N, C-alpha and C positions, 0 to 999 in steps of 0.2 A: 407506682406512682405514690410521691412525699404525701405525706399528713398534712402537708399547708395546701398542694396541688387538690389531694381529695375535699378537705375540708370546702375549698372555694367552688367546687364541682357541687359538692351537696347543700352549699349557701346557696345557690340559684335552684336546683333542684326543690331544697324548700320553700324559697319564696315563690315558686307556682305551686308551692300549696297555700302557702298562706291569700297567695289571689283567687286558685280556685275555690276557696271557703267564702267567696263571696261577704267576706268580714269589713263591714265600710265604717264602724269607727271600734277602737277601744280604744279608751282613756283609765289607765292604770293611775291619774295623777302624779306622776313622780318628781313632775322641777318641785314643786313649793313654794313655788315665786312667780313672777310678771303676770304678764297678760297670756300667751301665749299655752297653748294644752299641748302634748303631743299626743298624736293620734299614730297607734303601735299598729293599725290595722292600714292605716292609709297613709303615710309619712308625709306623702306634700300637701295633704289637706285638714294641718290641724287647727281644732279648734280657736277659741278666743273669749276671753272673759269680755264680758260688755257688759256697762250701765250697772256694777258693782256701786251700792251703796253700804257694805258689809263697813264691820273695822278693817279686818283681815279676810281675802278673800279665801284663803287656802284654809286647812286645819290639820291635823294629825287626824290618818285615814288607817282603814284597816291592813293595809300595807305602806306604807309610807304618807305622802299629803292624799288630803283627797276636796273636793269639794266644799267650803261651808255654805249651809244652808242657809237661807233667807229668811223673814218675819213675814207672817200673813197679816199678823195682829198691828191695831194702829201702838205708833208709826211702825207703819212695811218697810220693808228693806226690801233690795230683790241682785241675787248673786248668779249669773246664768252664761252659760257660754254657747258663743252662735259656732254651730259645727261646720256652718260652710256648705253644707249637703244637704239639698233637695232631696224629700224621701220618693223616691219610687219604689212603689212597690207592686210583685206581680205572684201572688201563691203565694209565699211562705216567706216568714220573717220569725227575729231571736231582736230579744231586746233582754237586759239581766243585767243588775248590776247591785251593789252592798249600799247601805243606806241605817242610817244610823238619826237618830232625834238631835237635834239643835236648837233646835226653838220649838214651842208650842201650839203644837197645833191647831188647836180650839176648835169652829164646825167650821169654818169658811175655807173654802177652795183652794189646792196648792199642787201644784204642779209639776208632775217631772218633765215630761217634756213638750212641746206641743208645738205647731207652725202655724202658719194660716191655712185653714181650709175645713177643718183644724184639730186631725191627728193628735190625739192629746193620749196622756195618763197620765193618770190625780186621783186625789183622796179625797175622801169629804163628798157631799153635797149629792148626791146620787148613788156614790162608791159608799158615803155612810165611811166607815175607819178599815175599810178595805182598798180593792184598786181596781180602778177599770179603763180601761183602754177605747178610743170610741175612735170614729172617722177612718176609719184602714177601709173599706172599702169592701170586706167582705162581710159573712152572714154566719152567724147572728154581727148584729150592729157596735154590740157592748159586745169586749168582754172582760167580766168583770170576776174577780173571788171575795168574799165576804168574810176573808180572814183578818182579824183585826191586827193588821199593819202596824198599826198604829203603838199597840203594846207591845210587838214585841222589839219595835225599834228606838222604843223609849230606853228598855232593857240595854242595849248596844248596838252592834254590827249585825244586819239581818240579809240574808240572800234574797233576791226575789228571783224570779226569769219567768216571760211568759214565752211561748214555744209554739207559734202558728205553722201547722204540719197541714198543707192542702196537697201536696203530693205524693204524703207517706199516709199516714193516721187517717189523713179530712179531722183531726180535732185540732184546737187549740188548750195546750198544758201550761197552768201556771203552778213553778215550782217555788217551794221554799224553804232558803238552807237546803236544797240541792235534794231533798223531798216536793213529790205531786204532790200538791195541796189540792187542785181541782181541773179535769176535766170536759173540755167543753164540743161536742160533736159541729161540726163545719157543713154547710151547704154550699158556701161560698168562700172561695180563697181569697186575701188580699188583690185590692185593686185598688193601687192609686198615683195618681201623676201629681209630683208635688210642685206646686210655686212659691214656696217659698224657702227661707232654710229654719231646718229644723234648733228648735234650743232646748238647748237640757239647763234646767233650773228653774224655769217660769213656764209660763203661760206665755203667748208670742202679744200677750199685752202685758209687759212687767211689772203691771200693778196686780198679778197673781200669781208668789214664787213658790218655789221649795221649800219647806222647812227642816229638811232633812240633810246631813253630811251624804255625799257619794261619794260611793269608789267605784272602783274598775266596772265602770259602764262600757258597755258593750253594745252592739247593735249588726244585728247583721241576716240580708236579701237571702238566707237561707235557713231551715229549721234546724237547730245543735239536737245534739243526740245525748237521751239521759244521761249519758256517760259523761258529756261534755257538760250540762250543767253541774252535775256533782263535783266535776274535778272544778270548774269555778268557784262553786259555793264552798268547797273543804281546801281554797289553797293551796289544793294537789303539789308536791313537789313532782319532780320530771317522775315517769312511771310508764308499765306498761301491762298490758295485762294479753288472756288468754280470748278469742270469743268464738263462737261457729266452731266450737268443736262437735264433728261428728264420723263417728264410726265409718261409717259408707267411703270417708276421704282415703282412709288407708292409716299406715303407725306412725310416718313421717311427720316430723313436729315443727315447726318458727320459733324460736324464743329468740328474747332479750340477754346479750351481756353486759352487763350494767347499766348505770341510769339515761333516759334521753331526754340530760339534764343541757342547760345552755352554758355552751361553752366546755362540753365533752365529746375532746376531740378521739375519742377510744370507745366512743361507745359502738359497739357492731351489734348485727342479730348474726343468729348461726341457725342453721337447717340439717337436720340430723335424716336423715332415710339411709336409703342403700347405697354402698358405697362403689364413688367413680358416677352417680349420676346425675347430669346437666338440672340444673335448676332456674324457674324464672321465676324471679319475686315482684310482684305490684306492690307497689307504693304507692296505694290510694287515699283520695279526697274523706272520705266516705265510707259505708257497709251499703251502699242499696241497690248497688249490682249485681243481683242478682239470680243465678241460673243453676238447673242442675249439669253438672261437670258431665253427668251421663251422657247430654246428648253430643259432647267432644270425644269421649272415655267410655264406652260403655261398661265394662269395668267398673266405674265409679260410680255411676246409676246410685242416685241418692243423694246424691255430695253436692251439697251447696256453696257457689261462689258464692261470695262477700266483700267485693273490693272495686268499687271503682279508682280504674288505675289513673292517674296522673304518669305515671312511666315506671320500666318496666327494669330490672337489674339481673345480672347473668351472675351463677356461681356451680360452681362443682362439690358433690358432697364428698370428695377423696376418700379419707378412711373412715367414712360412716358422717361426717359433719363439714357440713360449708360453714363457712366465714364470708361474714359482707359487712365491711367495714363501711358506718354510717356518721363518720364525722358531725358535731353537732357546734357550728359558729356561737361565741359569745356574741350575738346579735339579739335585743328587747325585741325585735322583729319578728323573730319566730317565736316569741311567746306564748302560750296558750294552745298554740297549733298542737292539733289533733290528722294521725295520723292513722288509716284502717289496712293493714295488709295481710298478702297471704302469696302460700307460692307453690308451683307445679316444680314434684321431683319426676323426670320423664323418665321412663325405662324404656328397655327394649325388650320383649316386644310391647308397641304398646300398652298390652291388657298390665303391665307392670309399674303402669303409672301411674302415682300418687298425688293428693291433695294436704296442704298440709291446715292445720289449724286456722283462725286469723289473727292477728298479734296485733292488737292496737295499742301504741305508741302518743304519749301525752308528753310534750315540752313544752318544759317551765324550769 
């Protein structure tokens, strides 16, 4: 199979990975001009800059360009994005972004996002100098961090994320610059049926704008992992790392050969194990599917599987190492994708079967 053919094949698989991650909005604000905002999570649903009264709606971002902040002081201005998306939430969600002060926030309310209903995120008011998310349909009804985000954003770019993980940890976690800032126990998950579009950069009412420049804005209807949030905050280049390393799984290992960066058509994964063993590799959307492999192979009791498969690939260890080409197209739609992979190295008799460590890929 040629490099071009395999690249096209894996492009389709990566597209499946993007869709499976339930990412609704990803605005890297790359164009720096015009009114249309590219949405890498869903290219068919671009955002639109609406009602802008600032001199220039775009500014220099954390990377490339950013959405310029408006002013909540007299004379007020506005600069916002109509996402075209009505936020329907059930259970989990994640919102993340970079922010930097454009205009002094004063004490008036300033809204990062809102829609009629009024699912919203803001600073000042009840949030004081921190941040609050309200009307998300879960409990507690308000998700707040008291960290002085205004002081941090006045000094430069700061990354913020809020992860609501009802199906997993039953907690909402605020992150500042990739580090856990506050954990809030939940008694109910997200439950919201949106009836109007979500706006970024203002309350639904244009008179209450966001005074901060905004970059790398993401919204997902899933709970992002701590590793993802840390990678977003660090703007990490494409990278790979082992996880779920358990001695009970055996000595077989899964590793990366090269960097999983956009356009790297030579990227590979390698599996080491007993010579000539068939390999079944799970390419997973997240590590949430967990079970004891010993339920299938008794000799592997205590070995945990942690890869929710999108698809499987097969290989053979040959002389002790199996090479699995995984060419990554130069397509920004795959930027920021996380994959959680693990393999079985099949043995004969079955008591010689091993499982590898997990291998997390961050494509960037």
